[in-house]
C-alpha positions as a Markdown table, in Angstrom:
| # | Residue | x | y | z |
|---|---|---|---|---|
| 1 | Met | -0.8 | -45.7 | -50.6 |
| 2 | Thr | 1.2 | -45.5 | -53.7 |
| 3 | Leu | 4.9 | -44.8 | -53.6 |
| 4 | Phe | 4.4 | -41.4 | -55.3 |
| 5 | Thr | 1.9 | -40.4 | -52.6 |
| 6 | Arg | 4.1 | -41.5 | -49.8 |
| 7 | Gln | 7.1 | -39.6 | -51.3 |
| 8 | Phe | 5.0 | -36.5 | -51.9 |
| 9 | Thr | 3.6 | -36.6 | -48.3 |
| 10 | Ser | 7.1 | -37.1 | -47.0 |
| 11 | Ala | 8.5 | -34.2 | -49.1 |
| 12 | Leu | 5.5 | -32.1 | -48.0 |
| 13 | Leu | 6.0 | -32.9 | -44.3 |
| 14 | Leu | 9.8 | -32.3 | -44.5 |
| 15 | Gly | 9.1 | -28.9 | -46.4 |
| 16 | Leu | 6.7 | -28.0 | -43.7 |
| 17 | Ala | 9.1 | -29.0 | -40.9 |
| 18 | Ala | 11.9 | -27.0 | -42.5 |
| 19 | Phe | 9.6 | -24.0 | -42.7 |
| 20 | Cys | 8.5 | -24.4 | -39.1 |
| 21 | Ala | 12.1 | -25.0 | -38.0 |
| 22 | Gln | 12.9 | -21.3 | -38.8 |
| 23 | Ala | 10.3 | -20.3 | -36.1 |
| 24 | Glu | 11.3 | -22.9 | -33.5 |
| 25 | Glu | 13.5 | -26.1 | -33.2 |
| 26 | Ile | 11.8 | -29.2 | -34.4 |
| 27 | Arg | 12.9 | -32.7 | -33.5 |
| 28 | Ile | 12.6 | -35.2 | -36.3 |
| 29 | Gly | 13.3 | -38.9 | -35.9 |
| 30 | Phe | 13.5 | -41.8 | -38.4 |
| 31 | Ile | 12.8 | -45.4 | -38.0 |
| 32 | Asn | 14.0 | -48.1 | -40.1 |
| 33 | Thr | 11.2 | -50.6 | -40.1 |
| 34 | Asp | 13.3 | -53.3 | -41.9 |
| 35 | Arg | 15.7 | -53.3 | -39.0 |
| 36 | Ile | 12.7 | -53.6 | -36.5 |
| 37 | Phe | 11.5 | -56.7 | -38.4 |
| 38 | Lys | 14.9 | -58.2 | -38.5 |
| 39 | Glu | 16.4 | -57.3 | -35.2 |
| 40 | Ser | 13.7 | -57.1 | -32.6 |
| 41 | Thr | 13.0 | -60.1 | -30.3 |
| 42 | Thr | 9.3 | -59.9 | -31.0 |
| 43 | Ala | 10.0 | -60.3 | -34.7 |
| 44 | Lys | 12.4 | -63.1 | -34.1 |
| 45 | Gln | 9.8 | -64.9 | -31.9 |
| 46 | Ala | 7.2 | -64.5 | -34.5 |
| 47 | Gln | 9.6 | -66.0 | -37.1 |
| 48 | Ala | 10.3 | -68.9 | -34.8 |
| 49 | Lys | 6.7 | -69.5 | -34.1 |
| 50 | Leu | 6.0 | -69.6 | -37.8 |
| 51 | Glu | 8.8 | -71.9 | -38.6 |
| 52 | Gln | 7.7 | -74.4 | -35.7 |
| 53 | Glu | 4.1 | -74.1 | -37.1 |
| 54 | Phe | 5.0 | -74.8 | -40.7 |
| 55 | Ser | 8.1 | -76.9 | -40.6 |
| 56 | Lys | 6.3 | -80.4 | -40.6 |
| 57 | Arg | 4.2 | -79.4 | -43.6 |
| 58 | Glu | 7.1 | -78.0 | -45.4 |
| 59 | Lys | 9.2 | -81.2 | -44.9 |
| 60 | Asp | 6.1 | -83.2 | -46.1 |
| 61 | Leu | 6.1 | -81.1 | -49.2 |
| 62 | Val | 9.7 | -81.6 | -49.9 |
| 63 | Asp | 9.3 | -85.3 | -49.4 |
| 64 | Ala | 6.3 | -85.4 | -51.9 |
| 65 | Glu | 8.4 | -83.4 | -54.4 |
| 66 | Lys | 11.2 | -85.9 | -54.2 |
| 67 | Ser | 8.8 | -88.8 | -54.4 |
| 68 | Phe | 7.2 | -87.3 | -57.5 |
| 69 | Lys | 10.6 | -86.6 | -59.2 |
| 70 | Thr | 11.6 | -90.2 | -58.5 |
| 71 | Ala | 8.3 | -91.5 | -60.0 |
| 72 | Val | 8.9 | -89.3 | -63.2 |
| 73 | Glu | 12.4 | -90.6 | -63.5 |
| 74 | Lys | 11.3 | -94.2 | -63.1 |
| 75 | Phe | 8.7 | -93.7 | -65.7 |
| 76 | Glu | 11.1 | -92.1 | -68.2 |
| 77 | Arg | 13.4 | -95.1 | -67.8 |
| 78 | Glu | 10.6 | -97.7 | -68.1 |
| 79 | Ala | 8.5 | -95.8 | -70.8 |
| 80 | Pro | 10.1 | -97.5 | -73.8 |
| 81 | Thr | 9.3 | -101.0 | -72.4 |
| 82 | Leu | 5.7 | -100.3 | -71.5 |
| 83 | Ser | 2.6 | -100.9 | -73.6 |
| 84 | Glu | 0.7 | -97.9 | -74.9 |
| 85 | Ser | -2.0 | -98.3 | -72.3 |
| 86 | Gln | 0.3 | -98.7 | -69.4 |
| 87 | Arg | 2.2 | -95.6 | -70.6 |
| 88 | Leu | -0.9 | -93.6 | -70.9 |
| 89 | Ser | -2.2 | -94.7 | -67.5 |
| 90 | Arg | 1.2 | -93.9 | -65.8 |
| 91 | Gln | 1.2 | -90.5 | -67.6 |
| 92 | Lys | -2.3 | -89.8 | -66.4 |
| 93 | Gln | -1.4 | -90.9 | -62.7 |
| 94 | Leu | 1.8 | -88.7 | -62.9 |
| 95 | Gly | -0.2 | -85.7 | -64.0 |
| 96 | Glu | -2.7 | -86.1 | -61.3 |
| 97 | Gln | 0.1 | -86.6 | -58.7 |
| 98 | Asp | 1.6 | -83.3 | -60.1 |
| 99 | Arg | -1.6 | -81.4 | -59.9 |
| 100 | Asp | -2.2 | -82.6 | -56.3 |
| 101 | Phe | 1.4 | -81.6 | -55.3 |
| 102 | Gln | 1.0 | -78.2 | -57.0 |
| 103 | Arg | -2.3 | -77.6 | -55.1 |
| 104 | Lys | -0.9 | -78.5 | -51.8 |
| 105 | Arg | 2.1 | -76.3 | -52.3 |
| 106 | Arg | -0.1 | -73.5 | -53.3 |
| 107 | Glu | -2.2 | -74.0 | -50.3 |
| 108 | Phe | 0.7 | -74.2 | -48.1 |
| 109 | Gln | 2.1 | -70.9 | -49.5 |
| 110 | Glu | -1.1 | -69.1 | -49.1 |
| 111 | Glu | -1.5 | -70.2 | -45.5 |
| 112 | Leu | 2.0 | -69.4 | -44.6 |
| 113 | Asn | 1.7 | -65.9 | -46.2 |
| 114 | Ala | -1.5 | -65.3 | -44.2 |
| 115 | Arg | 0.0 | -66.3 | -41.0 |
| 116 | Lys | 3.1 | -64.4 | -41.6 |
| 117 | Asn | 1.0 | -61.2 | -42.3 |
| 118 | Glu | -0.9 | -61.8 | -39.1 |
| 119 | Glu | 2.3 | -62.3 | -36.9 |
| 120 | Phe | 4.1 | -59.3 | -38.5 |
| 121 | Gln | 1.1 | -57.1 | -38.1 |
| 122 | Gln | 1.3 | -57.6 | -34.4 |
| 123 | Val | 5.0 | -56.8 | -34.5 |
| 124 | Leu | 4.4 | -53.7 | -36.4 |
| 125 | Glu | 1.5 | -52.6 | -34.0 |
| 126 | Arg | 3.8 | -53.2 | -31.0 |
| 127 | Ala | 6.6 | -51.3 | -32.7 |
| 128 | Asn | 4.3 | -48.3 | -33.6 |
| 129 | Arg | 3.2 | -48.2 | -29.8 |
| 130 | Val | 7.0 | -48.1 | -28.9 |
| 131 | Ile | 7.8 | -45.5 | -31.5 |
| 132 | Lys | 5.0 | -43.3 | -30.1 |
| 133 | Gln | 6.2 | -43.9 | -26.6 |
| 134 | Val | 9.7 | -43.0 | -27.4 |
| 135 | Ala | 8.7 | -39.9 | -29.5 |
| 136 | Glu | 6.5 | -38.6 | -26.6 |
| 137 | Thr | 9.2 | -39.3 | -23.9 |
| 138 | Glu | 11.9 | -37.6 | -25.9 |
| 139 | Lys | 9.7 | -34.9 | -27.4 |
| 140 | Tyr | 10.1 | -35.7 | -31.1 |
| 141 | Asp | 7.7 | -33.5 | -33.2 |
| 142 | Leu | 7.9 | -35.8 | -36.3 |
| 143 | Val | 8.9 | -39.5 | -36.8 |
| 144 | Leu | 9.2 | -41.0 | -40.3 |
| 145 | Gln | 9.2 | -44.5 | -41.2 |
| 146 | Glu | 10.1 | -44.2 | -44.8 |
| 147 | Ala | 12.4 | -41.7 | -46.5 |
| 148 | Val | 14.7 | -41.6 | -49.6 |
| 149 | Tyr | 17.6 | -40.3 | -47.5 |
| 150 | Ile | 18.0 | -39.6 | -43.8 |
| 151 | Asn | 20.9 | -38.2 | -41.8 |
| 152 | Pro | 22.0 | -40.9 | -39.3 |
| 153 | Lys | 21.8 | -38.5 | -36.5 |
| 154 | His | 18.0 | -38.6 | -36.9 |
| 155 | Asp | 17.8 | -42.4 | -36.8 |
| 156 | Ile | 16.2 | -43.5 | -33.5 |
| 157 | Thr | 15.7 | -47.2 | -34.6 |
| 158 | Asp | 18.3 | -48.2 | -31.9 |
| 159 | Lys | 16.3 | -46.6 | -29.1 |
| 160 | Val | 13.1 | -48.1 | -30.3 |
| 161 | Leu | 14.8 | -51.6 | -30.6 |
| 162 | Lys | 16.2 | -51.2 | -27.1 |
| 163 | Val | 12.7 | -50.5 | -25.6 |
| 164 | Ile | 11.0 | -53.4 | -27.6 |
| 165 | Asn | 13.8 | -55.9 | -26.6 |
| 166 | Ala | 13.7 | -54.8 | -23.0 |
| 167 | Ala | 10.0 | -55.5 | -22.7 |
| 168 | Lys | 10.2 | -59.1 | -23.7 |
């Protein structure tokens, strides 16, 4: 959904809510999803799980990068004294080493992003269930997750965080 569509939908819903508010009292709540992703125990557990899962590979990549930089520096120091064939051979070897490193880094980043999306999708699904539960319990008519401006009195993020954190 594009940003314009979201804003238009939000504006339309708020306009409808304002119109309906004249007839009866409407309870509106707002959720700050960024805070849910930063402060909830489920999000923190997901982040810790990802760090544990990918820390060794990340360390290996950092070590490989250091090794490559050291090899490049050594080549630059020795290049003037090498024969043409030795210099070309080492350049080719360094190029292959660099391509291999870049490929491994790209694969690592893609796998990390995919796992991050999986984990945080689960956090979002759990948060949405809790949001619905809080909304039904406290009889909210409308709960928004994105808005340009919201009066802090409508922010129910703390209530949702309390329920999410209490469950774990």
